[in-house]
C-alpha positions as CSV (number, residue, x, y, z in Angstrom):
1,X,0.2,25.6,4.5
2,X,1.7,22.9,3.3
3,X,1.9,19.4,5.0
4,X,5.0,18.1,6.3
5,X,5.7,14.3,4.7
6,X,5.9,11.9,7.2
7,X,8.3,8.9,7.0
8,X,5.7,7.2,5.4
9,X,4.8,10.1,3.1
10,X,9.1,9.7,1.6
11,X,8.4,5.8,1.7
12,X,5.3,6.0,-0.5
13,X,6.9,8.6,-2.5
14,X,10.1,6.5,-3.3
15,X,7.9,3.0,-3.1
16,X,5.5,3.9,-5.4
17,X,7.1,6.4,-7.6
18,X,4.9,9.6,-6.4
19,X,5.6,12.9,-7.8
20,X,6.1,15.9,-5.5
21,X,2.5,17.1,-6.2
22,X,0.8,13.7,-6.0
23,X,3.1,13.4,-2.5
24,X,1.8,16.8,-1.2
25,X,-1.7,15.4,-2.4
26,X,-1.5,12.1,-0.6
27,X,-0.5,13.9,2.8
28,X,-3.8,16.2,2.3
29,X,-5.6,13.0,2.1
30,X,-3.9,11.4,4.9
31,X,-5.1,14.9,7.0
32,X,-8.8,13.6,6.0
33,X,-8.8,16.9,3.4
34,X,-11.3,17.2,0.7
35,X,-10.2,17.5,-3.4
36,X,-11.8,21.4,-3.0
37,X,-9.6,22.5,0.1
38,X,-6.9,20.5,-1.3
39,X,-7.2,22.8,-4.8
40,X,-7.6,25.7,-2.6
41,X,-4.2,25.2,-0.8
42,X,-2.4,24.0,-3.9
43,X,-4.0,26.6,-6.1
44,X,-5.0,24.5,-8.7
45,X,-8.4,22.9,-9.7
46,X,-10.4,21.1,-8.4
47,X,-9.9,18.9,-11.4
48,X,-6.0,18.7,-11.2
49,X,-6.5,17.4,-7.8
50,X,-9.1,14.4,-8.7
51,X,-6.2,14.0,-11.6
52,X,-3.4,13.2,-8.8
53,X,-5.7,11.1,-6.3
54,X,-6.4,8.9,-9.9
55,X,-2.6,8.8,-10.7
56,X,-2.0,8.3,-6.6
57,X,-4.9,5.5,-6.8
58,X,-3.3,3.6,-9.6
59,X,0.5,3.6,-8.6
60,X,-0.4,2.9,-5.1
61,X,-2.8,-0.3,-6.5
62,X,-5.7,0.9,-4.5
63,X,-9.3,1.1,-5.3
64,X,-10.9,3.2,-2.5
65,X,-10.0,5.8,0.2
66,X,-9.9,3.2,3.0
67,X,-7.0,1.0,1.3
68,X,-5.1,3.8,0.1
69,X,-5.2,5.6,3.7
70,X,-4.7,1.8,5.5
71,X,-1.2,1.4,3.2
72,X,-0.1,4.7,3.3
73,X,-0.4,4.9,7.1
74,X,1.2,0.9,7.0
75,X,4.2,2.3,4.7
C-alpha cells in the first residue's frame, strides 16, 4: 500500500522540489524499506527506484542514507 506522506514529507517535497515518485520513494526509505521492496510496491524496476534515490540525494544535498533520514526527520 502507498505510504501516507507526513507533514515532513510534504515540506521536503516543496523545499527540495521532489517529484511525486521521489516523494513516495523517500517515504518508503524513511520507513526502512529497501530498493527492491519499493520497486515491487511502485511497480517499477529496481534501477528506476535507484535513479529516484540518486535524484533525492542530489536534490536534498546528502551523501548517505543516514544524512537523508536525519534531514527528512528534521523537516
